[in-house]
C-alpha positions as CSV (number, residue, x, y, z in Angstrom):
1,M,0.0,0.0,0.0
2,A,1.3,3.5,-0.9
3,Q,2.4,5.8,2.0
4,A,0.9,9.2,2.6
5,A,3.0,12.2,1.8
6,E,3.7,14.8,4.4
7,Y,1.6,17.9,3.9
8,Q,-0.8,20.3,5.8
9,P,-4.2,21.3,4.5
10,L,-4.8,24.9,3.5
11,V,-7.6,27.0,4.8
12,L,-9.7,28.3,2.0
13,V,-12.0,30.4,4.2
14,E,-13.1,30.8,7.8
15,T,-16.8,29.8,7.9
16,A,-18.0,31.1,11.3
17,D,-19.4,34.4,9.9
18,L,-20.4,33.3,6.4
19,S,-24.0,33.5,5.2
20,R,-25.6,30.4,3.7
21,E,-25.2,31.9,0.2
22,E,-21.5,32.7,0.8
23,W,-20.8,29.3,2.1
24,L,-22.5,27.6,-0.9
25,A,-20.4,29.9,-3.2
26,Y,-17.2,28.6,-1.6
27,R,-18.4,25.0,-1.8
28,R,-18.9,25.4,-5.6
29,Q,-15.2,26.1,-5.9
30,G,-14.5,22.4,-5.5
31,L,-15.7,19.0,-4.3
32,G,-16.6,18.4,-0.7
33,G,-16.8,15.1,1.2
34,S,-20.5,14.7,0.7
35,D,-19.9,15.1,-3.1
36,A,-17.6,12.0,-3.3
37,A,-20.4,9.5,-3.3
38,S,-22.1,11.2,-6.3
39,V,-18.9,11.2,-8.2
40,L,-18.6,7.5,-7.6
41,G,-22.2,6.8,-8.5
42,I,-23.0,5.3,-5.0
43,S,-25.0,8.1,-3.5
44,P,-28.6,7.3,-2.6
45,F,-29.4,11.0,-2.6
46,R,-28.3,12.5,-5.9
47,T,-26.6,11.6,-9.2
48,A,-23.4,12.9,-10.7
49,M,-25.6,15.0,-13.0
50,D,-27.3,16.7,-10.0
51,L,-23.8,17.4,-8.6
52,Y,-22.7,18.9,-12.0
53,Y,-25.7,21.2,-12.0
54,D,-25.0,22.2,-8.4
55,K,-21.3,23.0,-9.1
56,R,-22.2,24.9,-12.3
57,N,-24.9,26.7,-10.3
58,L,-27.4,25.9,-13.1
59,P,-31.1,26.4,-12.5
60,I,-33.2,23.4,-11.6
61,E,-36.8,22.7,-10.6
62,D,-37.3,24.0,-7.0
63,D,-37.3,20.8,-4.8
64,E,-37.1,20.8,-1.1
65,G,-36.8,17.0,-1.0
66,N,-36.6,15.5,2.5
67,W,-35.7,18.8,4.1
68,V,-36.8,17.7,7.6
69,A,-34.2,14.9,7.7
70,M,-31.5,17.4,6.7
71,E,-32.6,19.9,9.3
72,V,-32.7,17.2,12.0
73,G,-29.2,16.2,11.1
74,T,-27.9,19.8,11.4
75,L,-29.8,20.6,14.6
76,L,-28.7,17.4,16.3
77,E,-25.0,17.6,15.2
78,D,-23.8,19.1,18.5
79,L,-25.8,16.6,20.5
80,V,-24.4,13.6,18.6
81,A,-20.9,14.9,19.1
82,R,-21.5,15.2,22.9
83,I,-22.8,11.6,23.0
84,F,-19.7,10.5,21.1
85,A,-17.4,12.3,23.5
86,K,-19.2,10.8,26.5
87,K,-19.2,7.3,25.1
88,T,-15.6,7.2,24.0
89,G,-13.9,9.6,26.5
90,L,-12.2,11.3,23.6
91,K,-11.9,15.1,23.4
92,I,-13.6,16.8,20.4
93,Y,-13.3,20.3,19.1
94,R,-14.4,22.3,16.0
95,R,-12.4,24.2,13.4
96,K,-14.9,26.5,11.7
97,C,-13.2,26.8,8.3
98,M,-13.2,25.2,4.9
99,F,-10.0,23.2,4.3
100,Q,-8.4,22.7,0.9
101,H,-5.9,20.1,-0.4
102,P,-2.6,21.7,-1.2
103,A,-1.9,19.6,-4.3
104,H,-5.5,19.2,-5.4
105,P,-7.2,22.6,-4.8
106,W,-10.6,21.4,-6.0
107,M,-10.7,19.0,-3.0
108,L,-12.4,20.7,-0.1
109,A,-13.4,19.7,3.5
110,D,-15.9,21.2,5.9
111,L,-15.6,19.0,8.9
112,D,-18.2,18.4,11.7
113,F,-15.6,17.9,14.5
114,L,-11.9,16.9,15.0
115,V,-10.9,14.4,17.7
116,E,-7.8,14.6,19.9
117,M,-6.5,11.1,20.3
118,P,-4.6,9.7,23.3
119,D,-1.3,9.6,21.4
120,S,-1.7,13.3,20.5
121,S,-2.7,12.5,16.9
122,T,-5.8,13.9,15.3
123,A,-8.8,12.1,13.9
124,I,-12.1,13.3,12.3
125,L,-15.6,12.9,13.6
126,E,-18.7,12.8,11.3
127,C,-22.0,13.1,13.1
128,K,-25.0,11.4,11.5
129,T,-28.7,10.8,12.3
130,T,-31.0,8.1,10.9
131,N,-34.3,6.5,11.8
132,Y,-34.7,3.3,13.8
133,N,-35.6,1.2,10.7
134,A,-32.5,2.3,8.8
135,R,-29.9,1.4,11.5
136,D,-29.3,-1.9,9.8
137,K,-27.5,0.0,7.0
138,W,-24.6,0.1,9.5
139,E,-24.2,-3.7,9.5
140,Y,-23.7,-6.3,6.8
141,D,-23.9,-10.1,7.3
142,G,-23.9,-9.5,11.1
143,K,-20.7,-7.4,11.0
144,P,-20.3,-3.7,11.7
145,I,-19.7,-1.5,8.6
146,V,-19.9,2.1,7.5
147,P,-22.4,2.7,4.6
148,V,-20.4,3.1,1.4
149,Y,-21.7,6.6,0.7
150,Y,-20.5,7.8,4.1
151,E,-17.2,5.9,3.7
152,S,-16.3,7.8,0.6
153,Q,-17.0,11.0,2.4
154,G,-14.6,10.1,5.2
155,R,-11.9,9.0,2.8
156,H,-12.2,12.3,1.0
157,Y,-11.7,14.1,4.3
158,M,-8.7,12.0,5.2
159,A,-7.1,12.9,1.9
160,V,-7.7,16.6,2.3
161,M,-6.6,16.7,6.0
162,N,-3.8,14.2,5.7
163,L,-5.2,12.3,8.7
164,N,-5.5,8.6,9.2
165,R,-8.8,7.9,11.0
166,V,-12.5,9.0,10.7
167,Y,-15.0,8.3,13.4
168,Y,-18.7,8.1,12.7
169,C,-21.4,8.6,15.4
170,C,-25.0,7.9,14.2
171,L,-28.0,8.6,16.4
172,Y,-31.1,6.5,15.5
173,G,-33.2,7.0,18.7
174,N,-34.0,9.4,21.5
175,N,-31.4,8.3,24.1
176,E,-27.7,8.0,24.3
177,E,-27.8,4.2,24.1
178,E,-29.4,4.3,20.6
179,V,-26.2,5.3,18.8
180,I,-23.8,3.6,16.4
181,I,-20.1,4.4,16.6
182,R,-17.8,3.2,13.9
183,H,-14.4,4.2,12.5
184,I,-12.4,3.6,9.4
185,D,-8.6,4.0,8.8
186,R,-6.9,5.5,5.8
187,D,-6.6,3.3,2.7
188,M,-4.1,4.9,0.2
189,D,-5.2,2.7,-2.7
190,Y,-8.8,3.7,-2.3
191,E,-7.7,7.3,-1.8
192,S,-5.7,7.3,-5.0
193,E,-8.5,6.0,-7.1
194,L,-11.0,8.4,-5.4
195,I,-8.7,11.4,-6.2
196,S,-8.4,10.3,-9.8
197,L,-12.1,10.0,-10.3
198,E,-12.9,13.3,-8.6
199,E,-10.2,15.0,-10.7
200,D,-11.7,13.6,-13.9
201,F,-15.2,14.8,-12.9
202,W,-13.9,18.3,-11.9
203,L,-11.7,18.9,-14.9
204,N,-13.6,17.1,-17.7
205,N,-17.2,17.8,-16.6
206,V,-17.5,20.8,-14.3
207,Q,-14.7,23.0,-15.7
208,A,-15.1,21.8,-19.3
209,Q,-18.9,22.4,-18.9
210,V,-19.7,18.9,-20.2
211,P,-22.6,17.2,-18.3
212,P,-21.7,13.6,-17.1
213,P,-23.9,10.7,-18.3
214,Y,-26.3,8.9,-16.0
215,F,-24.3,5.8,-14.9
216,E,-26.0,5.1,-11.6
217,D,-27.6,1.7,-11.0
218,D,-30.7,3.3,-9.2
219,G,-33.3,4.0,-11.9
220,E,-35.6,5.8,-9.5
221,L,-32.8,8.1,-8.5
222,I,-32.2,9.0,-12.1
223,L,-35.9,9.6,-12.8
224,E,-36.0,11.9,-9.8
225,S,-33.0,13.7,-11.1
226,L,-34.6,14.1,-14.5
227,R,-37.8,15.5,-12.9
228,R,-35.8,18.2,-11.1
229,L,-33.6,19.1,-14.1
230,M,-36.3,19.0,-16.8
231,G,-39.3,20.3,-14.8
232,P,-42.9,19.5,-15.6
233,S,-43.7,17.4,-18.7
234,S,-45.3,18.9,-21.8
235,K,-48.0,17.1,-23.6
236,D,-47.6,19.5,-26.5
237,A,-44.0,18.6,-27.1
238,P,-43.4,16.8,-30.4
239,P,-42.3,13.1,-30.3
240,V,-38.5,12.5,-30.1
241,L,-37.0,10.4,-32.9
242,L,-34.5,8.0,-31.2
243,T,-31.2,7.3,-33.0
244,P,-30.1,3.7,-33.6
245,P,-27.7,3.8,-30.6
246,Q,-30.5,5.1,-28.4
247,S,-32.9,2.4,-29.6
248,A,-30.6,-0.2,-28.0
249,K,-31.9,0.9,-24.6
250,M,-35.5,0.5,-25.8
251,F,-34.9,-3.0,-27.2
252,R,-33.1,-4.0,-23.9
253,F,-36.2,-2.7,-22.0
254,L,-38.4,-4.9,-24.1
255,E,-36.3,-7.9,-23.5
256,L,-36.3,-7.3,-19.7
257,Q,-40.1,-6.7,-19.9
258,A,-40.6,-10.0,-21.5
259,E,-38.4,-11.8,-19.0
260,K,-40.2,-10.1,-16.1
261,K,-43.5,-11.2,-17.6
262,R,-42.4,-14.8,-17.6
263,L,-41.1,-14.6,-14.0
264,D,-44.2,-12.8,-12.9
265,A,-46.3,-15.7,-14.3
266,E,-44.3,-18.2,-12.2
267,S,-44.5,-15.8,-9.2
268,N,-48.3,-15.5,-9.6
269,R,-48.6,-19.3,-9.7
270,L,-46.6,-19.7,-6.5
271,K,-48.6,-16.9,-4.8
272,A,-51.9,-18.6,-5.8
273,E,-50.8,-21.8,-4.2
274,M,-49.6,-20.0,-1.1
275,D,-53.0,-18.2,-0.9
276,R,-54.8,-21.6,-1.1
277,M,-52.6,-23.1,1.7
278,K,-53.2,-19.9,3.7
279,A,-57.0,-20.2,3.3
280,L,-56.9,-23.9,4.3
281,I,-54.8,-23.2,7.4
282,V,-57.2,-20.3,8.4
283,A,-60.1,-22.8,8.0
284,D,-58.4,-25.1,10.5
285,M,-57.8,-22.2,12.9
286,G,-61.5,-21.2,13.0
287,S,-62.0,-18.0,14.9
288,S,-58.6,-18.1,16.7
289,C,-55.9,-15.7,15.8
290,T,-53.1,-18.2,16.7
291,A,-52.1,-21.8,15.9
292,V,-49.1,-23.8,17.0
293,Y,-47.4,-26.9,15.9
294,E,-44.3,-28.8,17.2
295,D,-42.4,-31.8,16.0
296,A,-38.9,-33.1,15.8
297,S,-38.0,-30.4,13.3
298,G,-39.0,-27.5,15.6
299,S,-41.8,-25.4,16.9
300,Y,-44.0,-23.3,14.7
301,T,-46.5,-20.5,15.4
302,V,-49.1,-19.3,12.9
303,T,-50.8,-15.9,13.5
304,F,-53.7,-14.3,11.7
305,N,-54.2,-11.1,13.5
306,P,-56.7,-8.4,12.5
307,S,-55.3,-4.9,11.6
308,Y,-57.2,-1.7,11.3
309,K,-56.5,1.5,9.4
310,E,-58.4,4.7,8.6
311,S,-59.2,5.5,5.0
312,I,-61.5,7.5,2.8
313,L,-63.4,5.6,0.1
314,K,-63.3,7.1,-3.4
315,D,-67.1,7.7,-3.3
316,N,-66.8,9.5,0.0
317,L,-64.0,11.6,-1.4
318,L,-66.2,12.6,-4.3
319,R,-69.0,13.5,-1.9
320,L,-66.6,15.6,0.1
321,K,-65.6,17.5,-3.1
322,E,-69.2,18.2,-4.0
323,S,-70.5,19.0,-0.5
324,H,-67.5,20.9,0.9
325,P,-65.3,22.0,-2.0
326,E,-63.4,24.5,0.2
327,I,-62.3,21.7,2.6
328,Y,-61.5,19.4,-0.3
329,T,-59.3,22.1,-2.0
330,E,-57.4,22.8,1.3
331,Y,-56.5,19.2,2.1
332,V,-56.4,17.3,-1.2
333,S,-53.2,17.8,-3.2
334,V,-52.6,16.8,-6.8
335,S,-49.2,15.4,-7.8
336,E,-47.9,14.4,-11.3
337,S,-46.9,10.9,-12.1
338,R,-45.9,9.6,-15.5
339,R,-46.5,6.1,-16.9
340,F,-43.6,4.7,-19.0
341,N,-44.5,2.3,-21.8
342,V,-42.9,0.9,-24.9
343,S,-45.0,-0.6,-27.7
344,E,-44.6,-1.4,-31.3
345,S,-46.8,0.8,-33.6
346,R,-47.2,1.9,-37.2
347,R,-44.6,4.3,-38.7
348,F,-45.2,8.0,-38.6
349,N,-43.3,11.1,-39.7
350,V,-41.6,13.0,-37.0
351,K,-39.0,15.7,-36.8
352,R,-35.8,15.1,-34.9
353,A,-35.7,17.2,-31.8
354,E,-32.7,19.5,-31.4
355,P,-30.6,18.6,-28.4
356,K,-30.7,21.2,-25.6
357,A,-27.6,22.9,-24.4
358,A,-26.4,21.9,-20.9
């Protein structure tokens, strides 16, 4: 493994007195730790295209996204750091500035906290929050891990700061016992590849003003990105004539659609048989909600418990609209969804759409 060179990070700007707009302007001068996952295509939050639009400060459809989760993370940052300090006994402190890599000036770091280690060395602390159901993202196959998108953030920071360890403290509940504490140590091979990919994105996309392609595996993430970047759909827009290379995606979609149809048929057959077995078991249970069975292979418990939920029937919703339109208008919102379909049809004449400038 390669050894780290000796260097000290530069201070791009002190951040204590910056406004939100000023802070964002400085962030657009390079790539921060939270940008690394988007560059690598492993972010669950945004694509490389989203990141490109952000760094170029290009207009996009106004979208608050999950602003509550982001606000909670910011508001609880100090609390999470205090829990970490209490749990570990390590001293933490802030440096309210934006750091810059001396050899790669587009690599920036705005850290949550720094950690004073017992051997007088320094580490980094990243404070995270999540919900109770998402805590399992910090484990894999029963072993503790750091989610890959947070790992890339930490490794970016270690590169900028020339430090060898990042701690993570993630709060998922409402008491100090419901926290996850992890750490990762520096990996120079990972770091070298990360720097290379970030440099390529910064020089050949952002500075060259060339939008990156969509290469992420998450199709829903790409669709959400397209919704933000393109804005509302237009029914009056002319059809787009696909080129032969573009049509390869369409034909691949049709292949996958046919394969899924075959698998769905088998799945439906299995589900029908499962439903039949379920009905026969419920018949054996009568009015009871529980049945038990035990033999040499083990003990089994069957439950068929009632559940209740409140809902508004479609007919009642229509009655509400007619009888109390002011209440209906106040509480019922309309959102846009688009149904994707590929079908073979007769030929028709269409003009090729001119590509839009990025």
